[in-house]
N, C-alpha and C positions, 0 to 999 in steps of 0.2 A: 485595530482588536483583531483576534487571533480569530482564521475558521477554526471552529470544532466540530471535529466526525468523529465518528464510531465505528468499529469494528464488529464486524461478528462473526461466527462460524456453528458449528455444530448442524443436527443431525435430523432436528427434530422440523419438519417443515412449519407446522402449525405455530410452532411458537416463535419462530424466525419472521413470521408473515405479520405477526402481531407485533416481534417489536422492529419490524422495519416500517411498518404505517408508522406508529407511536412516533418514533425517529426525525418519523419526515415531517411530521405533523406540528411536533415538540420545536424544531426548527436546526434540527442539526446539519452542518452546512455537507458531510459525506456521508455516506454510507457503504462500507468496504464487503465483502464477504471474500475467507479464504479460497483457496487454488489449491491443489496436489492430490496423493493419494493414500494419505495421511487418515485413521478412520476417525474423524473430530470433521469432517465434511464430507458432503456431496460433492460433483462435479464443480468444480466452481463456475464454471461460464455457462450452463445448464443454469445454475442458480441466479447468474445474473441478469439473465433472461427475465425471471422470477421477478428480480427483483427491479428491475428495468420499469417492468408496468404494474406494479401496487403502488410506486412512489411517485410522488408528480413536481417535487422542490429539492433537494434533494443531491448533487451529483452523487457515482456510485462508481463502482468500479471492483475489482480484485483488491483484497489487501497486499498481494503482491500473484504476479505468475512467473511462467521459466519459459526460458531460451535456451536451452544451454544445450539442446542436442533438438536432433528435427524429431524425433521420436515424444519429446515431451511438449514441445510446441511447434510446430514448423512453422517460419515467418508468412507465411502467404496463406496458411490456415489462421492462425492468430489477426490479421490483420482482418482476413473474412470476419470473423466471430465477433471482432471489436467492433467494425461495421453494418451488422445486427444488433447490437447491444445498444450504441450508437443513434439509428433506428428509432430502438425500441423505449430509450429511453427519452427522445424525443432531444436528441446533443447531450447529454447529460455528461456521457463516460469520460472517467480517467483512465488511464492505461497503464497501474504500476508494473513495473516491474523487480528480477532479484537475482543475484547472481546464484543465491545457494547458500548455505550454511558451508564452513568450514570444517566439516567436523567426519571421522567413522560411520555413525550412526542415519547421516543424510545419504551418505554414497552407500549403506547396502540396505536404506529403504530404495531408492531409484534400481538399485541395481538387480535388486529380488523382483523386479518387475519386468527387468531384460532391457532394462534403461541406463546406457550410457552416462556418469556422472563425469567428467573430465574433471579435472585436476583447474584451480582457481582461474589461474591466468589462461585458460583455454576456453572457461566459461563466460569469461569477461568481454571476451575478443566475440565469441559465437555472439552476446547478449549485444552489442556495438553494431556488429553486421546485419544482426535480425530488425533492427530498429532502421537501419538504413532501407530494408529491403520493405518496410511495413509504411515508411513516410512515401519512399517511391513508387508502390500501389496506393497509397492513398490520394497520391499527388497527378499520377501520370496516368491519364486516362485513354493516350493514346499507343498505350504500350510503353511497359518498361523492361529496359536493359540491365543486368547485373550480374558482372564478374567478380567473386569476393574469393576469399580463401575454401570457404563453405558452401556457398550456395549458387547458381548460376541460372537466374531466370532470360528469357530470351520471348518481348515481343508480351511480356505478362500484362493481362487487365485485371481489374477489379471491380465489378461494376455490380451492384449499385455504391456510387460514392460517398462518405459519412457524412454525417449531417453536418459536422464541425466543421470549416474549413482546413484544409491540409491535415485535418485528420485528428483523434480524441488528442489533448497532453498525454505525453510520456514522464510519468517518474519511472524513477531509480531509486531502489532501496539502496544503500552506499556506507559503509562505515570505515573500508581499507583505503589504502592508496592509491591501489591500481584500477577499484573498482569510482573511488572518487572522480579519478582522474578522467574513466570512460562516460562519469556523466554530467563533468564539465562540457567535453565534448558535444554529447549527443540528445541530453533528457531539457526536456522541458523544467522541472522540479525533479526534488530532491527527497529524500525521507531515510531520518536515522530512528533507529531503536532503541528502547530503556537507556538515557545516557540524561545523565546530570544536567542542567541549561550551563556549567560550565564546560561540561565535554563538551554539549552541543556548538558552545558559542567557537571551540577551537576547532571542529570539525568545518562549520560553516565557514571560519577566518581562513580554513588551507583550500576550500571549494571554490570560496570568492574570487582567489588567487589564481586557482587553475581555470575558472569559469575567460576571468580578464584572459592570459595567458592565450585560452583559444580564443581570441576577438570577439565574445561574448556578448550580450547585456547584462547584467548583472540584478537592475533593477528590478526586471519584471520574473527573476528566474524565482519559482518556488520553492519554498524549504516548511518542513514537514518533521512532525515529533512523535514518536508511534510511544504510550506508553499506557500502565496501568490507572488505574483511578477506581481507589474505596469510599463513597462518598456517605456521609452520615448525617443526619439534623440536627439541630441545636440541642445537645445533653445528651445524645446517643452515646453508648460507649463506644468508640472503636477498637482495645484489644480483640475480643472476641471474631471481631471481621477482619483484622488483622492473620491473625492466629488462624479461620479457617482456610486464606487466602493463601497460604502456606500448606497449607495441608492439600488443595485441591493444587497444590502447584509443582506439590512434593520438594518443599526445599525451608531448611532451617529458618531461624528468626532472623540468624546474621547474615545470610548471603545479600549480596550484593544488591542484587533484582528491589528489594526491598529500599534501598535507599534512592531507588526512582519513582517506585512507586505514588503518585499522588491520591495524599489518605486522610481526614476528615473533613468539615465542615464544608459548606459553597466558599464562605469569605475566606476561610487558611488556601484554599486550592485556589482558587482566583489568583493569590497572592504569590503561590509558585509559579503561576502559569506566566503571569509576568515577568517572572525572568526569562524566561523563555523566550517569550517575545520580545525582549533586550535583547536577549544572546543571539536573535537576527530569524526566528521563527516565524513562517506566516500563517503556518496552517497544524494542526492538533488534533492526534488522532487517538482515542481513549481506547479503551478497553474496560470497562467496568465491572465488576470484581463478580457482581451478583446475575450476569446474564445466566439465561434467557429473560432472567424476570427482568421488567422495566421499571423498579423501585429508585434505584438511583437513575436512570437514563432521564427517572424527570426530576428526580431532585437539581439535577444537575441542567437540567433543558435551559437553551438559550433563549427561547419564551418566556422562559420563567418569572 
């Protein structure tokens, strides 16, 4: 059975509080909130502190956070923030990392704030070294030494220790071959975004081979897919909601994203979800199209 989670974003704090509490009470396995400098979120790590204390059951974490440059998140600071949220949540934090989008718009956004946005290869290398630093700080309370191509730490100590032994699980969102290879070497879990079940199966097959090549255990490795969802009641018209979804996303009805949207009533969506489970997914992260309304959240609730 897939663990079903929800992604959240936005700047309406009261609406977020309502949504987080509802998702937690309805039995969703994971709740995430975005991180970054875009106008659609507050500061991600500040908001995760609130998410931690407003929920009791669900695992929580950033939708993704970034480590491609020390000015985005230095790994020592990121390790410290993760420990704080791990304590606030009672050990429910999952740390999701991302390489960053490979497009000019992403580069312009970061550089407009004076933050370097290196080429993809450098971002991936920095991410992997950052994972090494964070794990070292979480595990070594006697003073951690690290000599890497980007960071040097000497006798560094991080206290208090995380609630979760050895630190929160680290997930990496990855689609390209170099990012998948880094994921295989250093992550506890992997997330793909907006792909078909067949596309997910192909990526997982490639990643599974890389994990084995790295001498790691495949069975314990977690696999997630991030998808949009448009949930309707039995007999409700779907087309107006799809039209609104396209307008909100500023895409045409022929856009390939629509092919990955889980749309329909609960039984039809559940049937499509089963294909992702058969393709190797262990987790599913849903972005409900009517967010921050809780209507679709309630219609598809695990406890319903």
